[in-house]
matplotlib code that plots the C-alpha trace (Angstrom):
import matplotlib.pyplot as plt

x = [-3.1, -3.3, -0.1, 1.7, -0.9, -3.3, -0.4, 1.5, -0.1, -0.6, 2.0, 1.3, -2.5, -5.8, -5.7, -7.8, -10.8, -13.7, -16.3, -18.9, -21.8, -21.5, -22.9, -19.8, -19.2, -17.3, -13.8, -14.7, -15.8, -12.7, -11.6, -8.0, -5.7, -6.9, -10.7, -9.1, -7.7, -10.6, -13.1, -10.3, -10.9, -14.1, -14.4, -11.7, -13.8, -17.2, -15.0, -13.8, -15.5, -13.6, -9.8, -8.5, -6.2, -7.9, -9.7, -7.1, -6.1, -9.5, -9.1, -5.9, -7.5, -9.8, -7.7, -5.7, -8.5, -9.6, -5.9, -6.5, -9.9, -10.4, -13.3, -14.5, -16.7, -13.8, -12.3, -16.4, -15.6, -11.9, -13.1, -15.8, -13.7, -11.4, -13.7, -14.3, -10.7, -10.6, -13.0, -11.9, -8.5, -9.0, -4.3, -3.6, -0.9, -2.5, -5.9, -4.7, -2.2, -4.9, -7.5, -5.4, -5.6, -9.4, -9.4, -6.5, -9.1, -11.9, -10.1, -10.0, -6.5, -6.7, -8.4, -5.5, -3.0, -4.5, -4.5, -1.1, 0.2, -1.1, 0.0, 3.6, 3.2, 2.0, 4.8, 7.9, 10.1, 7.9, 8.1, 5.0, 3.4, 5.5, 4.8, 1.2, 2.3, 4.0, 0.9, -1.2, 1.4, 2.1, -1.5, -1.7, 0.8, 3.4, 6.4, 9.4, 7.1, 6.6, 10.5, 11.0, 8.7, 9.5, 12.8, 12.4, 10.5, 13.1, 15.8, 13.6, 12.6, 14.1, 11.9, 8.6, 6.6, 9.8, 11.1, 8.3, 7.0, 10.3, 10.4, 6.8, 8.4, 11.1, 8.2, 6.9, 10.1, 10.8, 13.6, 12.7, 16.1, 15.6, 12.2, 13.2, 15.8, 13.5, 11.0, 13.5, 14.5, 10.9, 10.4, 13.6, 13.3, 9.4, 11.2, 13.3, 10.0, 7.6, 5.2, 5.3, 2.0, 1.6, -0.6, 2.7, 4.8, 2.8, 2.1, 5.5, 5.9, 3.0, 4.4, 7.7, 5.8, 3.9, 7.0, 8.3, 5.1, 4.9, 8.5, 7.4, 9.7, 6.8, 8.6, 10.5, 6.5, 5.2, 7.6, 7.0, 3.1, 3.3, 6.0, 2.9, 0.3, 3.2, 3.0, -0.8, -2.6, -5.8, -4.3, -6.9, -3.9, -2.0, -4.3, -5.6, -2.3, -1.4, -4.5, -3.2, 0.0, -1.7, -4.3, -1.3, 0.7, -2.8, -3.2, -6.9, -8.0, -6.1, -6.7, -10.6, -9.9, -8.0, -10.1, -13.3, -11.1, -10.7, -14.1, -15.6, -13.2, -13.6, -16.3, -14.8, -15.8, -12.2, -11.4, -15.3, -13.6, -10.3, -12.5, -14.7, -11.5, -10.6, -13.7, -13.7, -10.0, -12.0, -15.0, -17.4, -18.3, -22.2, -20.3, -17.9, -20.8, -22.3, -19.6, -18.9, -22.5, -22.0, -18.6, -20.2, -23.5, -20.9, -19.0, -22.3, -23.6, -20.4, -20.2, -23.4, -23.3, -20.2, -17.5, -14.7, -12.3, -14.4, -14.0, -10.8, -11.8, -15.2, -14.0, -11.5, -14.4, -16.3, -13.1, -11.9, -15.2, -15.8, -18.7, -20.5, -17.7, -18.6, -19.8, -16.1, -14.9, -16.4, -15.2, -12.2, -12.0, -13.1, -10.6, -8.1, -9.3, -9.2, -5.6, -3.2, -1.3, 0.3, -2.8, -5.2, -3.6, -3.2, -7.1, -8.0, -5.9, -7.2, -10.8, -9.8, -8.3, -11.4, -13.4, -11.4, -9.4, -5.8, -3.9, -5.4, -4.9, -1.4, -1.1, -2.1, -0.3, 2.8, 2.2, 1.4, 5.2, 7.1, 8.3, 9.4, 6.8, 7.7, 3.8, 3.7, -0.1, 0.6, 3.0, 1.0, -2.1, 0.9, 2.7, -1.3, -1.9, 1.3, 0.7, -2.8, -1.6, 1.3, 4.6, 6.0, 9.1, 7.9, 5.4, 8.3, 10.5, 7.9, 6.6, 9.9]
y = [-18.5, -16.9, -14.2, -12.0, -9.6, -11.0, -11.8, -9.0, -7.3, -10.3, -9.8, -9.9, -7.4, -8.4, -8.5, -11.7, -13.3, -12.6, -15.8, -15.3, -17.8, -17.8, -21.4, -22.9, -26.6, -29.2, -28.0, -24.4, -25.3, -27.0, -25.6, -24.6, -22.6, -19.6, -20.2, -20.8, -17.2, -15.9, -17.6, -16.6, -12.7, -12.6, -13.7, -11.2, -8.3, -9.4, -9.5, -5.7, -4.2, -0.7, -2.6, -1.8, -4.2, -7.1, -5.7, -5.1, -8.6, -10.3, -8.2, -9.8, -13.2, -12.4, -11.2, -14.7, -17.1, -14.6, -15.5, -18.9, -19.4, -16.7, -15.4, -11.8, -12.4, -12.2, -9.1, -7.5, -8.6, -7.5, -3.9, -4.2, -4.6, -2.2, 0.3, 0.1, 0.0, 3.4, 4.4, 3.4, 5.2, 7.0, 7.4, 3.7, 2.7, -0.8, 0.8, 2.6, 0.0, -2.7, 0.6, 0.7, -3.2, -2.9, -0.1, -1.9, -4.8, -2.5, -0.9, 2.4, 2.9, 6.7, 6.4, 3.7, 6.0, 8.4, 5.7, 4.3, 8.0, 8.6, 5.2, 5.9, 9.5, 8.2, 5.6, 6.7, 3.8, 1.1, -1.2, -2.8, 0.6, 1.5, -1.5, -1.0, 2.4, 1.3, -1.1, 1.9, 3.9, 0.9, 0.5, 4.2, 3.4, 5.7, 3.0, 5.1, 6.4, 2.7, 1.3, 4.0, 3.1, -0.8, 0.3, 1.9, -1.5, -3.4, -1.4, -1.6, -5.1, -7.6, -10.7, -12.0, -9.3, -6.7, -8.8, -10.6, -6.7, -5.9, -9.1, -7.8, -4.4, -6.3, -8.4, -5.1, -3.7, -6.7, -8.2, -11.7, -13.4, -10.2, -11.2, -15.1, -14.5, -11.5, -14.3, -16.7, -14.3, -14.0, -17.9, -18.2, -15.4, -16.0, -19.9, -18.8, -16.5, -18.5, -16.1, -17.0, -19.0, -22.0, -20.1, -17.4, -19.9, -21.5, -18.1, -17.5, -20.4, -20.1, -16.2, -17.4, -20.6, -17.5, -16.4, -19.3, -20.2, -16.2, -17.8, -20.2, -22.9, -25.0, -27.8, -25.1, -23.7, -27.1, -27.8, -24.7, -25.4, -28.4, -27.3, -25.1, -27.5, -29.4, -26.8, -26.3, -29.3, -28.0, -24.4, -22.9, -21.0, -23.9, -26.0, -23.7, -23.0, -26.4, -26.9, -23.8, -25.9, -28.9, -27.3, -25.6, -29.4, -30.6, -32.3, -31.8, -34.2, -33.5, -29.5, -30.1, -32.5, -29.9, -26.3, -28.7, -29.2, -25.7, -24.5, -26.6, -24.3, -20.9, -20.1, -17.0, -16.7, -16.3, -20.1, -20.8, -19.3, -20.8, -24.3, -23.2, -22.9, -26.7, -27.5, -25.6, -27.4, -30.6, -29.2, -29.3, -26.1, -26.3, -27.0, -24.2, -21.4, -22.2, -21.2, -18.0, -17.2, -17.9, -15.9, -13.0, -12.7, -12.7, -9.7, -8.1, -8.4, -7.4, -4.9, -3.5, -3.4, -1.6, -3.9, -1.8, -4.7, -6.9, -3.8, -5.1, -8.4, -8.0, -5.3, -8.1, -10.4, -8.9, -7.6, -10.9, -12.1, -8.9, -7.7, -5.4, -3.3, 0.4, -1.2, -2.5, 0.8, 2.6, -0.1, 0.0, 3.4, 3.6, 1.1, 3.1, 6.3, 4.2, 2.3, 3.5, 0.4, -1.0, -3.9, -0.6, 0.7, -3.0, -3.5, -0.2, -1.1, -4.0, -2.8, 0.3, -2.7, -4.8, -1.4, -0.5, 2.4, 0.9, 4.4, 4.8, 0.9, 1.5, 4.6, 2.6, -0.5, 1.0, 2.5, -0.4, -1.8, 1.1, -0.1, -3.5, -5.6, -9.2, -10.5, -12.5, -11.2, -7.5, -8.3, -10.1, -7.0, -4.5, -7.0, -7.7, -3.8, -2.8, -5.6, -4.4, -0.6, -1.8, -1.2, -4.8, -4.2, -3.1, -6.3, -8.2, -7.0, -7.1, -10.7, -12.2]
z = [-7.7, -4.4, -3.6, -1.1, -2.2, 0.8, 2.9, 2.8, 5.7, 7.7, 10.4, 13.9, 14.1, 13.3, 9.4, 9.1, 7.4, 9.0, 9.5, 7.4, 9.2, 12.9, 13.6, 14.7, 14.1, 16.2, 15.2, 15.8, 19.2, 20.3, 23.8, 23.5, 26.2, 24.8, 25.8, 29.6, 29.5, 28.4, 30.7, 33.6, 32.5, 32.3, 35.8, 36.8, 34.7, 36.5, 40.2, 38.9, 35.6, 36.2, 36.0, 32.3, 33.2, 33.2, 30.6, 28.7, 29.6, 28.4, 24.9, 23.7, 24.9, 22.8, 19.8, 20.2, 20.1, 16.5, 14.8, 15.9, 14.1, 11.3, 13.3, 13.1, 16.1, 18.6, 17.3, 17.8, 21.8, 22.0, 20.9, 23.7, 26.4, 24.4, 24.8, 28.2, 29.1, 27.5, 29.6, 32.9, 31.4, 28.7, 28.2, 28.8, 26.8, 26.2, 25.3, 23.2, 21.0, 21.0, 20.1, 17.2, 16.6, 16.4, 13.9, 11.4, 12.1, 10.7, 8.0, 9.8, 9.2, 9.8, 13.1, 13.7, 13.2, 15.8, 18.4, 17.5, 17.5, 21.5, 22.3, 21.5, 22.4, 26.1, 26.7, 24.1, 25.3, 25.3, 21.8, 20.7, 20.1, 17.0, 15.8, 15.2, 14.1, 11.2, 10.5, 10.3, 8.2, 5.7, 5.4, 4.3, 1.6, 3.7, 3.7, 5.0, 7.9, 8.4, 8.2, 10.4, 13.3, 12.6, 13.0, 16.6, 17.5, 16.3, 18.3, 21.4, 21.6, 19.2, 18.9, 17.1, 16.7, 15.5, 12.8, 11.7, 11.1, 9.1, 7.2, 6.0, 4.7, 2.8, 1.0, 0.5, -0.9, -3.3, -0.7, -0.8, 1.1, 3.5, 4.4, 4.6, 6.9, 9.0, 9.6, 10.2, 12.9, 14.0, 14.6, 16.3, 18.9, 19.5, 19.9, 23.0, 24.7, 27.4, 26.1, 22.6, 21.7, 19.4, 17.0, 16.6, 16.0, 13.7, 12.0, 11.3, 9.4, 7.1, 6.5, 5.6, 2.9, 1.3, 0.6, -0.8, -2.2, -4.1, -5.4, -7.6, -4.7, -3.4, -1.9, 0.3, 1.0, 1.7, 3.8, 5.8, 5.9, 7.3, 9.8, 10.8, 10.7, 13.6, 15.6, 15.9, 14.1, 12.3, 11.8, 8.7, 7.5, 6.6, 5.7, 3.4, 2.4, 1.6, -0.6, -2.6, -3.1, -3.8, -6.4, -8.1, -8.8, -10.2, -7.2, -7.0, -5.3, -1.9, -2.3, -2.2, 0.7, 2.4, 1.2, 2.6, 6.1, 5.6, 4.6, 7.9, 10.5, 8.7, 5.6, 4.2, 0.8, -0.4, 0.7, -1.2, -4.1, -3.9, -4.1, -6.6, -8.4, -8.1, -9.5, -12.5, -13.1, -13.3, -15.2, -11.9, -13.2, -11.6, -8.1, -8.9, -10.1, -6.3, -4.4, -6.4, -6.4, -2.0, -2.0, -4.0, -1.6, 1.2, 0.1, -0.7, 2.2, 4.2, 2.3, 2.8, 6.6, 6.3, 6.3, 4.4, 4.5, 1.5, -0.8, -2.7, -3.2, -4.3, -6.9, -7.7, -8.1, -10.6, -12.8, -13.3, -14.6, -16.3, -15.2, -12.5, -13.7, -12.7, -9.5, -9.0, -9.9, -7.3, -4.8, -6.1, -5.6, -2.2, -1.2, -2.5, -0.7, 2.4, 1.9, -0.6, -0.3, -3.3, -3.5, -3.7, -6.7, -8.1, -7.7, -9.2, -12.4, -13.1, -13.0, -15.0, -17.5, -18.0, -18.4, -21.3, -19.8, -20.5, -20.0, -16.5, -15.9, -16.3, -14.4, -11.4, -12.3, -12.2, -8.6, -7.4, -8.3, -7.3, -3.9, -6.0, -4.6, -5.8, -5.9, -9.8, -9.7, -9.6, -12.4, -14.8, -14.3, -15.5, -17.8, -19.6, -19.9, -21.3, -24.0, -25.0, -25.2, -27.0, -24.4, -25.5, -24.3, -20.6, -21.1, -21.5, -19.1, -16.1, -17.0, -17.0]

ax = plt.figure().add_subplot(projection="3d")
ax.plot(x, y, z, "-o")
ax.set_aspect("equal")
plt.show()
């Protein structure tokens, strides 16, 4: 079961799965309002190449398209526009904020922090810079600094962007009810704003559903995912979570159909692995192995291209299979060096566990739950490590 490990940082930034294959299918080329906006600002930039305002608008449109599709190539286009914006006006606030977002998408969190700090210094009375500043702090594992930044954003502009970040922070701190309440606020306020896109509203439903899913409330989770699809049909994040619910319930035929639909939209490696799990549930092991191998190839290719976003995923891939563990350790250590969040500690701890280094594993696993994050995968790993060492009391406590 996928947990909030993969979702807790899915805030209103750019952290989405990158597409492994660039060739679009019929779903991916479906024109939307966002495409019209992109084309509009492409023409504006062509007419006035030095306008940082138009370049920022173009960058924003590309970011939105990336959110809708999950395809990283739109972030690359956005990054190009932002670079040109900052070349034209190095201290323009929006350009600095967008570059911070780009750096978060690239998993270059220290660089993101620097751009966000510059943005806040440039315009201290504008809200969004504080949100991105908090995002960078949270990815770097500094929860208190993230809280302070999000509080400031909420004070300046209580809306979807700020409340969704508050929800995310409450997830990290294990406050499930607070997280649900904050995400509902995000949706309600987003609904009242004419500037809110359908994808943003659908996203809040998916995030709320993911919180329910992690608590085991499948019915409420499914309702949220279906509500997201009512707002935005074919939204790949809602479809893949709906597939996950079906897989948990043992509805393997429905899960397979939904995951195949997701893969048509976004053939990301994690979706290959999710479908492989379904195939293993029905003893279609040869098909499962092919999907797993394809996922591994994508992970390796992306990391070899310098994409740090897949370090954690590949480390866990090897650790879960008990293979290539020295490589897994190196990947997990590199991930922890860049991103000191609870997922990084959990990943390295799980690698150590599979290597038989149980004391180091326990140290990392305890670090992963120090904020109180209620993620079932964290506590499963911690419980398994404690059982192996013989700390049965702590193991029972963490498993319950």
